[in-house]
N, C-alpha and C positions, 0 to 999 in steps of 0.2 A: 285849187281847182285839183283833180286830179288827172293825172297824166293821160293823155287820148290816147289808143293804142294805133298798129298802125294800121287795121283795118277801117278803123276809125278816122281816119286822117284820108285814106283814101276815098270813103265815103263824101267826105267836106272838100276835095281835089274834083269830085265827079259832080257837087254840088256849084261850085265852082263854074262849069261848062252851062250849067240851066238859065244864069243869070234873075233878074227879081230877086223876090225875096228869099227865096232857096242861095243865093248868090251872097246875099246881104249876111244870112246868121251863119253862111259859110266863113268868111270874111273874118266875121265877128268871132266865132270862134278856135279859127287859127291863129287870129291877132292874139287873142285869151292865151293860147296854149305856147307860142311863138316869139312873141315879139320883144318881153325880157331879155331871152337868151339870144336872139337873133345880135340884140345891141350891143350884148356884153359881147360877142363874137366880137362883132366890126369894131368894137372899140379896142380890143385883143388886136384885131389886127391892125390895128394904126389908126381908124378913121377917126377924125375928132371930133369930143360926145355932141358938137354944136351943129354936126353933119351927118351924125346917127340917123335921125330921126327923116330926113330927108332919104339917104338911103334905104332905113326898112321902106319907106313909104312906096321909094322904087321897086322893090322886092315884091310885096304882095300885089303892085301893078305886076310882075312878071308871072307871077306863081296864077294872076287870073289870064291872062294873055298863053300862057304853058298849059292850062290846064287842060285844053283841048286834047291836045297828043299823049295825055295821061291815061295809062291802063292800070286800073288795078291787080293789083299783084301782089299786097298785104305788106309793102315799101312805103308806104305814102311820108312816115316822117323823112325819110332815106330821101326821097324826091325831093321833099319842101329843102331839105341843107342843101341838095346839089344845085339848083334853081339861085338858094344864099350865094353859093362860094361862086358858081356862075357871073352872078350880080357883080360882086365885089372884084373878079375878076375883070369884065368888063371896066370898070372902075379903076383899075392898076392902069389897063392896057392905055384906058383914053388921058390919064395923069402921068404916062413914062415912068410910073411910079414901082412896075414890077420887079421883085426881089428876086436871089435867090436863096438857096438853103443850104449849109453842105451836110453828107450823109452821117450818120451816126454809124458804130459798130451795129452789125445785125443781133441784136440780144433774144435769149428766148422769151418773150412772155406775149401775151396776148389777150382780147377781149375776155374770152371766157375766165384766165385770174384772175382779173378783176372783177368781173362778175362772184365767183367765189370768195373772194376776200369779201364781198358785203352781205353774204348768205352769214360768213362765220361770224360778222359783225351782228346777223341778225339772230342769230342763237346764243351769244355770249349772256343772256338774258335768263336760260334757263341750266347755267353752271348754279346757282343761287346768287346773285349778284342781283340786288334794288334793282327791278325794273326801271321804275320810275326816276329811278336815280342815274342810272346806265345812258336811259333812252335820253333825259336830256343833258346829262355827261358829253356825250357823239353829237347828239346836235348843235352843243356848243363847241363842239371840236373838230365836228363839220365847214360849222361858220369861219372857223380862225382860221383852218384850210384853205377855204375859198378865198380868204382877204388874202392871206400870203402867199399862194399859188392861182394865181384864177386860170391861168392858159391849163394848169393840170384840173382844176376841177372842171370846167367847162369839157376837156377829153372825156372825166368819167362821165358829166353828164349824158354827152354823145351816146356812149358806150350802154348807161344804164336807162338812159330814158329813153333812145331813140333806136337801140337796140343797131348804131352803125357797125360794121367791121373796121378792121384796122386800117384797110383802105382805104377805105373812106374817109375814114379820121386823118390819115397821113394827105391828103390830098386837104383835106378843110386846114389842116395847121400849115400847110405847104411847106410839107419836110416830108425826106425819103421816107420809101416804107420803112427800111431796116432803122431810120433815126427816129422815127415815130415807134418802133419797137424797146427800143432803148428809153424814150423819153418815158413812155407806158409804166415801164419796168421802174424808173426811179420815181415816177409819181405813186409808184404803188408801193415803196420802201417807207417813200415820206410820209403816207397818209396814213401809214400803217402804226409810226410815232405817234401823231394827235390821237390814233385810237388807244392804242395799247397805254396812255396816259390815263386811259378811262376804267383801266384793268386794276390799275395799283390801289392795294386796302392802305 
């Protein structure tokens, strides 16, 4: 399924306020768009897999409950993840498992540089490579990268799919802003190794 744009998500959140069939359709579409990613995020943040489905259910209840206070501004995807983070924080507080993370060095890295890396990848096919072979190789390497670095893949997905800024990503990861910049820089370097193997003759 094609990723929903922020404007489309805005519209679905407004439909959550309406009730009836409009709400049912909105919940279904939001579930299709976000359920897998939210479940992956929950397990990365320490929620046992057998509990993740219950937490996901609670999150969608929260989405419906909070929809009334939502103002459409073309940032619907970010709003969804704000609700997810808030619900997870509630869970941590109730179980008294809230932890802290140490800050890392504030090295230069941002979401724009991540996006530029992906645009470079997309353009490799124009440099004389077999596009079908290249696409297949990159898809395989991205799957391997996701398997080996699930938290990094999640963070990249927030940049590419959800248009979240670095501040929002740092909050979702539970890291300081500086530590998140360093983490994203490291992830970009690791991803490049996976993709570069597709470009070797």
